[in-house]
C-alpha positions in Angstrom: -0.2 15.8 -9.9 -0.6 13.5 -6.8 1.3 11.7 -4.7 1.9 7.7 -3.5 3.6 6.9 -0.4 4.2 3.1 0.2 5.0 2.7 4.1 6.9 6.1 4.6 7.0 8.0 7.9 5.3 11.2 6.8 5.2 12.9 9.9 8.2 15.3 10.8 11.5 13.5 11.3 12.1 14.6 14.7 8.9 13.3 15.6 9.2 10.1 14.0 13.2 9.3 14.9 12.1 10.6 18.4 9.1 8.4 19.1 10.1 5.4 17.1 13.7 4.8 16.5 14.8 6.4 19.9 12.2 5.3 22.2 12.7 1.7 21.0 16.5 2.1 21.3 16.6 3.7 25.2 13.7 1.2 25.8 16.0 -1.9 24.3 19.1 -0.5 26.4 17.1 -0.3 29.5 16.2 -3.8 29.3 19.4 -5.4 27.5 22.1 -3.2 28.8 25.0 -2.7 26.7 23.9 -4.4 23.9 23.5 -1.3 21.7 26.6 0.1 22.8 25.1 3.9 23.5 28.6 5.0 25.0 28.6 7.2 28.3 25.9 7.0 31.1 24.6 10.6 29.6 25.9 11.2 26.2 25.1 9.3 23.0 28.0 8.0 21.0 28.4 6.9 17.4 28.5 3.1 17.1 32.1 2.1 18.1 31.2 -1.2 15.8 28.9 -2.8 14.5 26.1 -4.3 16.5 25.1 -7.5 15.0 21.7 -9.3 14.7 22.9 -12.1 16.2 24.4 -10.4 19.2 21.1 -8.9 19.6 19.0 -12.2 19.0 21.7 -13.9 21.8 20.5 -11.1 24.0 17.0 -12.1 23.5 17.5 -15.7 24.4 19.4 -14.3 27.6 16.2 -12.6 28.8 13.2 -13.9 27.9 11.1 -11.6 30.6 12.5 -8.4 29.0 12.0 -9.5 25.4 8.4 -10.5 26.4 8.2 -6.6 27.9 9.8 -5.0 24.7 7.8 -6.9 21.8 4.5 -6.4 23.7 4.7 -2.5 24.4 6.5 -2.3 20.8 4.0 -4.7 19.1 6.8 -6.3 17.1 7.4 -9.9 16.6 10.6 -11.7 18.5 11.8 -12.6 15.2 11.9 -9.2 14.0 13.7 -7.4 16.5 17.5 -8.3 15.8 17.5 -7.0 12.3 15.1 -3.6 13.2 17.2 -3.0 16.6 20.4 -3.5 14.7 19.3 -1.4 11.5 17.9 1.0 14.2 21.9 1.4 15.4 23.3 2.1 12.1 20.7 4.8 11.6 21.5 6.6 15.0 25.3 6.4 14.7 24.9 8.2 11.0 22.5 10.6 12.6 24.8 11.2 15.3 27.2 11.7 13.0 25.7 14.0 10.8 23.7 16.3 12.9 27.1 16.7 14.9 25.8 15.4 18.1 22.4 14.3 19.8 19.0 15.4 18.9 17.2 13.7 21.1 16.0 14.8 24.7 14.1 12.7 27.0 14.5 14.0 30.2 11.1 15.2 30.5 9.5 11.7 29.5 7.4 9.2 31.5 7.9 5.7 29.6 5.1 3.5 30.0 4.0 -0.1 29.2 7.5 -2.0 30.2 6.7 -3.6 33.3 6.7 -1.4 36.4 6.6 2.1 35.2 8.3 3.7 37.8 11.0 1.4 37.9 11.4 1.7 34.4 11.5 5.7 34.4 14.4 5.0 37.3 16.2 2.9 35.0 15.7 4.2 31.6 19.1 6.2 30.6 18.2 10.1 30.0 20.0 12.6 27.5 20.0 16.2 26.9 19.8 17.4 23.4 22.5 19.2 21.6 20.6 22.3 20.2 22.6 22.3 16.8 21.8 18.4 16.4 18.2 19.2 17.2 17.8 22.5 14.8 19.5 20.0 12.3 16.7 17.2 12.8 13.9 19.6 12.5 15.5 21.2 9.3 15.8 17.8 7.6 12.8 17.7 7.4 9.4 19.3 9.3 6.6 18.4 7.1 3.5 20.6 7.6 0.6 19.0 5.9 0.1 21.7 3.4 -0.7 20.0 0.1 -1.9 21.4 -3.0 -2.1 17.7 -4.5 -3.8 14.5 -3.7 -1.9 12.0 -1.3 -2.7 8.3 -1.1 -0.4 6.7 1.5 -0.8 2.7 2.4 0.9 0.8 5.2 1.0 -2.8 6.2 -1.3 -3.5 9.3 1.8 -4.8 11.1 5.2 -3.0 10.1 8.1 -3.7 12.7 10.2 -0.8 10.7 7.5 2.2 10.5 5.6 2.3 13.4 2.0 2.3 11.7 0.7 4.3 14.5 2.9 7.4 14.0 1.7 7.6 10.5 -1.5 8.7 11.9 -0.1 12.1 12.7 -0.1 13.2 9.1 -4.1 13.2 8.9 -3.7 15.7 12.3 -1.4 17.7 10.0 -3.6 17.5 7.4 -6.4 18.9 9.0 -4.5 21.6 10.5 -3.5 22.8 7.5 -6.8 22.6 6.0 -6.1 20.2 3.3 -7.7 16.9 4.6 -9.5 16.6 1.7 -6.4 15.7 -0.3 -5.2 13.2 1.6 -6.3 9.6 1.9 -4.6 6.6 4.0 -5.4 3.1 4.0 -3.9 -0.2 5.1 -2.7 -3.4 3.8 -3.9 -6.7 5.4 -0.3 -7.8 5.8 2.7 -8.1 8.2 6.3 -7.1 7.5 8.0 -3.5 6.2 6.0 -2.5 3.0 5.0 -6.3 2.4 2.2 -5.0 0.2 1.5 -7.2 -2.9 1.9 -6.1 -6.6 -1.9 -6.5 -6.9 -3.1 -4.5 -3.8 -0.4 -1.8 -5.0 -1.9 -1.6 -8.3 -5.2 -1.2 -7.2 -4.1 1.7 -4.9 -2.6 3.3 -7.7 -5.4 2.7 -10.2 -7.5 4.3 -7.1 -5.3 7.4 -6.9 -5.3 7.5 -10.7 -9.1 7.9 -11.1 -8.9 10.3 -7.9 -6.4 12.7 -9.9 -8.3 12.8 -13.4 -11.6 13.3 -11.6 -13.1 10.6 -10.0 -14.2 9.9 -6.5 -12.0 10.7 -3.4 -10.7 6.8 -2.6 -12.3 5.7 0.6 -9.8 4.9 3.6 -9.9 2.0 5.5 -8.3 -1.3 4.3 -7.0 -1.8 0.4 -8.2 -4.2 -1.4 
């Protein structure tokens, strides 16, 4: 048995969704107030109506300096921002409904890299998590890094949807669990969410298959 993960967030859901989705949402809202329709100042609300990529693109055009700050901070191309943020808003709305409230708390977070740090931290909206919603997110799911079988994961070097730096957290979890020898992570020289060529995907799978059959553990690094 083995596992082959392509471009998936392997860290605990509460960590990935907070550090990637929620952080980008509140940062975008601070730079482009009202566009994502987050609801009252102190409470996240499910989406009152669709926030379209076209609306987000128009906001970017109106505020080029804010756009520059956002794209630089999160290493995302401007053309990718509208569809990514519209999708994140859909995910957030569904999560708030499923969890029965807001699972995210940023009252103790200090943000950086978005211009004047002090000014931005005064401006960004702060939220307290609903305990039941937070517990829901922890339960669905919190990975531990404990494994009994090999796992090979491959990401694109630039992924606007799944932050590649967050994916590094699984290596730490594996080390803590004592299963680091069963985990290998690679990157493909490509941009876009999981735009990994069929050829590279096939080679990665062949390396995993050989590993399971008693061959050498694949080397981490670039998938060639």
